[in-house]
C-alpha positions, 0 to 999 in steps of 0.5 A: 499499499503506497504512503503518499497523500492521495494515494487512495481516491474518493471514489475509490472503494476498499475493503476492511482488509485493505484500509486496515493494511494502509493503516498499519503502513502508516503506523509503521512509517509514524514509528519510524519516524519517531525511532529516527527521531528518538535516535538523533535526540539521544546522539544529542542529549546533552544539547537538549538537556542544556536547552531545556535546563536553560530558563532554569539556570538562569533563574536560579543563577541569579539566586546564586549571584545574591547568595541565596540558597545552598549554592549561592552560600557556596557561592559567597564563601568562594567569593570571600575565599578569593578576597583572602587570596587576592589579600594574600597575593599582595603581601607576597608580592610586597614581600617578594621585592627586593627592597621589602627588607625581608631576608634572601631565604624568605623571598626564595621561599615565597617565589613559587606562592605567587603564580599559585595565588594568581591561578587559585583567585581566576579560578575563584573569580569564575561567573556563578554557575546556573544551578541544574536540576538534581537526581534522588535515584541511581537510574533517575539521569538515565530515565530524565534523559530518555523522556527528554530525548523522547519529548524532543523525538515527538515535536520532530516527528509531528509533521510526519505523523500528522503527514500520514493521518491526513493520508489516512483521512483524505480519502473520507473527504470530498473535493470540497471538504479537501479544499478546507482539510488541507491548508488547516491540516498544514497550519496545525504543525506550523502553529505548533511550533510557533506555539512551542517557541513562544512557551519556551522563550516567554512563558517557561522563564516566567513561569520559572521565575515566579515559582523559583522566587516565591518565598524562597527565602524560607526554603533551600530550593533544589529543583528534582530533575523529573519534576522540572521536566514534566512541568516544561513538557506540560507548559510547551505542550499547552502552548502548542496546543493554545496555538491551535486555536486559528485552526478550530476557529476556521474550521468552526465558520468553515463548517457553518458552526458559527460565522465571523459576524457571530464572533466579532459580536462576541469578542468580549466573550473570547477576552474572558475565555483567553483570560481563563484558558491563560490562568490554567498555565502557571505563573504569576499575573505578568505571565497572564498578560503575556499569555492573554494578549496573544491568545487574544491576537490569534482569536482576533487573525482567526476571525480576520481570516474567517472573514476573508475566506467568507467573503471570497465564497460569496464572491464565487457563488454565482448570482441566479438569472 
């Protein structure tokens, strides 16, 4: 059975066995795509972990610089040790000078101290490093790495999965329905990628900032890897799904369930719905605003596209003679 889109025509009649055979073939292709993407993600797991850890590391680095938490206390001790080493280096440099009053034996004994002190000062002067999530079980590093690789593999394989799904469902649509379904199906992976990108650069850092700083003075905050990656996956997946709003609006208008005029008339309810949806995503008041505004813009853009499509359909209908 061919797997290309449109391999089965609308007028063709297939037996149940043929349908199952086509479904099996498309499932094999989808699973193969996931397997290939998973292999690539496991090969690049260090880079992927660095990417997903970046929002947490950036926020925790601020806490470390301020001396908060266990890592902050360690960094404070490091800075104090650097200051002591710096003062000691000044003393050693003064004693090494010929006119310092120190004996030749003393200057000879400390002549190698200066270079070692300078090396130690350079090491102690390193900027605070962001926190990495902690693991508690002996197998947790392996399990969390597998989970992160699988999450990225599903995202990378999503276009192929949707391609095969569309190819399997395509024969059920008539010519007119295909004109409606094709652009919507093509828009789904694009909007999902845009939503995940927006979630990574805007929503996830804001959510991490809120939860990391909430009452942090009363706790030694250490983030467990499995919980952090689950939290990040939920946020990114939620944003990817939320950005499917235009697809839902266009599908509803083209199916005749609602009209663009009705949507424009009830846009105040759309604002409330966007705020309610954004409230379910973790974060503070600023995060809520950052999430609500794009959602509403997506809604308005969807209504605009639906209105343009409706005017085109009206113009394409021939006038009665």
